C-alpha positions in Angstrom: -37.0 -5.9 -25.7 -34.2 -7.8 -24.1 -31.3 -6.1 -22.5 -27.9 -7.8 -22.3 -24.6 -6.9 -20.7 -23.4 -4.5 -23.3 -19.9 -3.0 -22.9 -20.0 0.6 -21.7 -23.4 0.3 -20.1 -23.6 1.6 -16.5 -27.2 0.5 -15.9 -29.0 -2.4 -17.6 -32.5 -3.3 -16.8 -34.8 -5.9 -18.3 -38.4 -6.8 -17.4 -38.3 -4.9 -14.2 -41.5 -5.4 -12.1 -42.6 -4.3 -8.7 -46.0 -4.3 -6.9 -47.2 -3.5 -3.5 -50.1 -5.9 -2.9 -52.5 -5.3 -5.8 -50.9 -2.0 -6.9 -48.4 -2.5 -9.8 -45.8 0.1 -9.6 -43.4 -1.1 -12.3 -44.7 -3.3 -15.1 -41.9 -4.6 -17.3 -39.5 -1.8 -17.5 -36.4 -2.0 -19.8 -33.5 0.5 -19.5 -30.0 0.9 -20.7 -27.8 3.8 -19.5 -24.4 4.3 -21.2 -21.4 5.3 -19.2 -20.5 9.0 -18.8 -23.9 10.3 -19.8 -26.9 12.0 -18.1 -30.0 9.8 -18.2 -33.3 11.5 -17.1 -36.3 9.7 -15.9 -39.5 11.8 -16.2 -43.0 11.1 -15.0 -45.9 12.2 -12.8 -46.0 11.5 -9.1 -46.8 7.8 -8.6 -45.3 6.8 -12.0 -42.6 4.6 -10.4 -39.6 6.9 -10.6 -38.6 6.7 -7.0 -39.2 2.9 -6.9 -36.9 2.5 -9.9 -34.1 4.4 -8.2 -34.6 2.5 -4.9 -34.2 -0.8 -6.8 -31.2 0.3 -8.8 -29.5 1.6 -5.6 -30.3 -1.7 -3.7 -32.7 -0.1 -1.2 -35.5 -2.5 -2.2 -35.8 -5.6 -4.2 -37.7 -6.1 -7.5 -40.4 -8.7 -7.8 -39.1 -9.8 -11.2 -36.6 -8.8 -13.9 -32.8 -8.5 -14.1 -30.9 -5.4 -13.0 -27.2 -4.8 -13.4 -25.5 -1.6 -12.2 -21.8 -1.0 -12.9 -21.6 -4.5 -14.2 -23.0 -6.1 -11.0 -26.3 -7.8 -10.3 -28.1 -5.8 -7.7 -29.5 -8.9 -6.0 -26.5 -11.1 -6.0 -23.8 -8.4 -5.5 -25.5 -5.5 -3.6 -22.2 -4.5 -1.8 -20.4 -4.1 -5.1 -23.2 -2.0 -6.5 -23.2 0.2 -3.4 -19.5 0.7 -3.7 -19.9 2.1 -7.2 -22.8 4.4 -6.6 -23.7 7.6 -4.8 -27.2 8.8 -4.0 -28.4 12.4 -3.5 -32.0 12.4 -2.5 -34.7 15.0 -3.0 -34.3 16.1 0.6 -30.9 17.2 1.9 -29.1 14.6 4.1 -26.7 17.1 5.7 -26.6 17.6 9.4 -27.6 21.2 10.1 -25.9 21.2 13.5 -22.5 20.4 12.1 -20.3 22.6 9.9 -19.8 22.0 6.2 -16.3 20.6 6.9 -17.6 18.4 9.7 -20.3 16.9 7.4 -17.6 16.0 4.9 -15.2 14.6 7.5 -18.0 12.4 8.7 -18.3 11.0 5.2 -14.6 10.4 4.9 -14.7 8.5 8.2 -17.5 6.4 7.0 -15.5 5.6 3.8 -12.6 4.6 6.1 -10.2 7.2 4.5 -7.1 7.9 6.5 -6.6 11.3 8.2 -4.3 12.7 5.5 -6.3 11.4 2.6 -9.6 12.5 4.3 -8.3 16.0 4.9 -7.2 16.3 1.2 -10.6 15.0 0.0 -12.5 17.5 2.2 -10.4 20.4 1.1 -10.7 19.5 -2.5 -14.5 19.2 -2.3 -15.0 22.4 -0.4 -13.0 24.2 -3.0 -14.7 22.6 -5.9 -18.2 23.4 -4.6 -17.3 27.0 -3.6 -17.8 26.2 0.1 -14.3 26.9 1.5 -15.3 30.3 3.1 -18.4 28.7 4.7 -16.6 25.5 5.7 -16.5 26.4 9.4 -20.1 27.7 9.6 -23.0 25.5 10.8 -25.0 24.2 7.9 -28.1 25.7 9.5 -26.8 29.0 8.3 -26.4 27.9 4.7 -28.7 28.9 1.9 -30.6 26.3 0.0 -28.1 26.3 -2.9 -25.2 25.8 -0.5 -26.9 22.9 1.3 -27.6 21.3 -2.1 -23.9 21.7 -3.1 -22.7 20.3 0.2 -25.1 17.3 -0.2 -23.7 16.5 -3.6 -20.1 17.0 -2.3 -20.8 14.4 0.4 -22.0 12.0 -2.2 -18.8 12.4 -4.1 -16.5 11.5 -1.2 -16.4 7.9 -2.4 -15.8 8.8 -6.0 -18.9 7.0 -7.3 -19.1 5.9 -10.9 -22.9 6.3 -11.0 -24.7 9.2 -9.2 -28.4 9.2 -8.6 -29.8 12.7 -8.4 -33.4 12.9 -7.2 -34.9 16.3 -7.9 -31.4 17.9 -7.4 -32.6 21.5 -7.9 -36.0 21.4 -6.2 -36.6 24.7 -4.4 -33.5 26.4 -5.7 -33.5 29.9 -7.3 -32.5 30.0 -11.0 -28.9 31.0 -10.4 -28.3 28.2 -7.9 -30.1 25.8 -10.3 -27.8 26.7 -13.2 -24.7 26.3 -10.9 -25.9 22.8 -10.1 -26.3 22.1 -13.9 -22.7 23.2 -14.4 -21.5 20.8 -11.7 -23.4 17.9 -13.3 -21.9 18.6 -16.7 -18.4 18.7 -15.1 -19.0 15.3 -13.4 -20.0 13.7 -16.7 -17.0 15.2 -18.5 -14.8 13.5 -15.9 -16.4 10.1 -16.6 -19.2 9.8 -14.1 -22.7 8.7 -15.1 -25.7 10.6 -13.7 -29.2 9.1 -13.3 -31.5 12.1 -12.9 -35.1 12.2 -11.8 -36.7 15.6 -12.1 -40.0 17.5 -12.7 -38.2 20.5 -14.1 -38.6 19.8 -17.8 -36.1 22.4 -18.8 -33.6 20.7 -16.6 -33.9 17.4 -18.4 -33.9 19.2 -21.7 -30.6 21.0 -20.9 -28.8 18.2 -19.2 -29.9 14.8 -20.4 -28.4 12.8 -23.2 -31.3 10.4 -23.0 -34.8 10.8 -21.5 -37.2 8.1 -20.6 -40.9 8.9 -20.0 -42.5 6.7 -17.3 -46.3 6.5 -16.9 -48.2 4.0 -14.8 -45.2 1.9 -14.3 -44.4 1.6 -18.0 -42.0 3.3 -20.3 -44.0 5.2 -22.9 -41.0 6.6 -24.8 -37.3 6.9 -24.7 -34.7 8.9 -26.7 -32.8 12.1 -26.8 -34.8 15.3 -26.0 -34.7 16.3 -29.7 -35.9 12.9 -30.8 -38.8 12.9 -28.4 -39.9 16.4 -29.3 -40.0 15.3 -33.0 -42.6 12.6 -32.0 -45.4 15.1 -31.6 -46.9 17.7 -34.1 -46.7 21.4 -33.6 -43.2 22.2 -34.5 -42.7 24.9 -37.1 -40.4 27.5 -38.6 -41.6 31.1 -38.3 -40.5 33.2 -41.2 -40.7 37.0 -41.1 -40.7 39.1 -44.3 -40.2 42.8 -44.9 -42.9 43.1 -47.6 -46.2 41.4 -48.6 -44.8 40.4 -52.0 -42.2 38.1 -50.5 -44.7 36.8 -48.0 -47.1 35.9 -50.8 -44.4 34.2 -52.8 -43.3 32.1 -49.8 -46.9 31.1 -49.1 -47.2 29.9 -52.6 -44.2 27.6 -52.1 -45.6 26.1 -48.9 -49.4 25.5 -49.2 -49.6 23.9 -45.7 -48.1 27.0 -44.0 -50.1 29.4 -41.9 -50.0 32.9 -43.3 -50.3 36.0 -41.2 -50.5 39.2 -43.3 -50.8 41.6 -40.3 -47.3 40.9 -39.1 -45.8 39.6 -42.4 -45.1 36.1 -41.0 -45.4 32.6 -42.3 -45.5 29.5 -40.1 -44.1 26.5 -42.0 -44.7 23.1 -40.3 -41.4 21.3 -39.6 -39.5 19.2 -37.1 -36.8 21.9 -36.5 -34.0 19.7 -37.7 -30.9 21.2 -39.3 -31.6 19.3 -42.5 -35.2 20.5 -42.6 -34.4 24.1 -42.1 -31.6 24.0 -44.7 -34.0 22.5 -47.2 -36.6 25.2 -46.5 -34.0 28.0 -46.9 -32.6 26.4 -50.1 -36.1 26.3 -51.6 -36.8 30.0 -50.7 -33.4 31.0 -52.1 -34.0 29.1 -55.4 -37.2 31.0 -55.8 -35.6 34.3 -55.1 -37.7 34.9 -51.9 -35.9 37.1 -49.3 -36.5 36.3 -45.6 -35.8 39.0 -43.0 -35.6 36.6 -40.0 -36.7 33.2 -38.8 -37.2 31.4 -35.5 -37.7 27.7 -34.6 -40.6 26.5 -32.5 -40.6 22.9 -31.2 -42.8 21.1 -28.7 -41.3 20.8 -25.2 -41.1 17.6 -23.2 -44.4 18.3 -21.4 -46.0 18.4 -24.8 -44.5 15.1 -25.7 -45.8 13.5 -22.5 -49.2 15.0 -22.9 -49.4 13.6 -26.5 -48.2 10.1 -25.4 -50.2 9.7 -22.2 -53.1 12.1 -22.3 -51.8 14.1 -19.3 -48.8 16.3 -18.5 -46.0 15.1 -16.2 -46.9 17.8 -13.8 -48.1 21.4 -13.9 -45.6 22.8 -16.4 -42.6 24.3 -14.6 -39.6 26.1 -16.2 -36.3 26.6 -14.7 
């Protein structure tokens, strides 16, 4: 696969390779990330996720391949790339001895914003991330969710077009995690592109427009979460009936279905798509079979990775 400079692509990678002595970390990776989308890179520890982000953010150089970020070559134009991106790492980069406002002012100084503009940016970000009341408190007194929000706010001082989020909700409680999800959605709605690495599979499922599965330095699959989940068997529609007669009639229509007389249910294999469910219901309706209720069951992203690689991304974690 050859990746060229498509209009509207924020990240374009072709033939990316990186090795440390004899250990090959990335072995011919191709990626394209459209603007104003969330792109999630999944994989087990050691798969090459962090190395990929380090190359895209100009922290290290690739051994081979072409990499363009925000239209600029990362090797020939690293300063232009850095001006277009923001990086929020897995571990918070905030200074715990400073207040939240002081951390943000430090970033505005590093970005060479004037006093008036810097104050406006700090006030806006504190309000946006619900940190105004805590602005004068030392960060050491912040909760994990507050520190994470401040960390992301500091990344946004320079208004980056591309934001790298490495495990952005690691260690957060469910409420804080969902608050971060909402912030990510708002950033993308405003035109930013988010490159996400995460081991929370539900996080990628909820946020990502596209997901790439990385294993052993190679991409083993790429697509929308729904597309990837349709790659593996196990999806089905579970139909529940009010009486045995309708169950028996439905079972006759779908010989491959699994029938359970004890709870009057029928499991019909399917990919969970709208068209597939509609066809199933139309067939039941045409035969005069009444269904009391139905539910869809599809494989999750960990099932996809297990099917494609023989092992899960990590121990299954839900958010």
